C-alpha positions in Angstrom: -14.4 5.4 -6.0 -13.0 7.7 -3.4 -9.6 7.4 -1.5 -11.3 5.7 1.6 -12.9 3.1 -0.6 -9.7 2.3 -2.3 -7.2 2.6 0.4 -7.4 -1.1 1.5 -7.0 -0.5 5.3 -9.9 -2.9 6.1 -9.4 -5.3 3.1 -5.7 -5.7 3.6 -5.5 -4.9 7.3 -3.0 -2.1 6.8 -2.5 0.7 9.4 -4.4 3.8 8.3 -1.3 5.9 7.3 0.0 3.0 5.2 -3.4 2.5 3.6 -3.4 6.1 2.4 0.1 5.7 1.0 -0.9 2.5 -0.8 -4.2 4.1 -2.1 -2.2 7.1 -3.4 0.2 4.7 -5.3 -2.8 2.9 -6.8 -4.5 6.0 -7.8 -1.5 7.4 -9.7 -0.4 3.9 -11.0 2.9 4.1 -9.1 5.0 1.4 -7.6 5.5 1.6 -3.9 9.0 0.8 -2.9 9.2 -0.2 0.7 10.8 -2.2 3.5 7.6 -2.4 5.5 6.4 -6.1 5.5 2.8 -4.9 5.7 3.0 -4.2 2.0 5.1 -7.2 0.9 2.3 -9.3 -0.7 0.4 -6.5 -2.3 0.2 -5.6 -6.0 2.2 -2.6 -7.2 4.7 -3.0 -4.4 8.4 -3.6 -4.6 9.4 -5.0 -1.3 13.1 -4.9 -0.2 14.0 -6.9 2.8 15.9 -5.1 5.5 19.5 -6.1 6.0 
């Protein structure tokens, strides 16, 4: 599977740049820490609400 297949920009309706970031986290088994609500419901994401 290549990066484009795994990035999720079509499946999860992520913006392209966000999809590349998410795919990179998945590839390296990392947790994505973010305040971007596009990622809130995805696996391997730690979402922190903005104050």
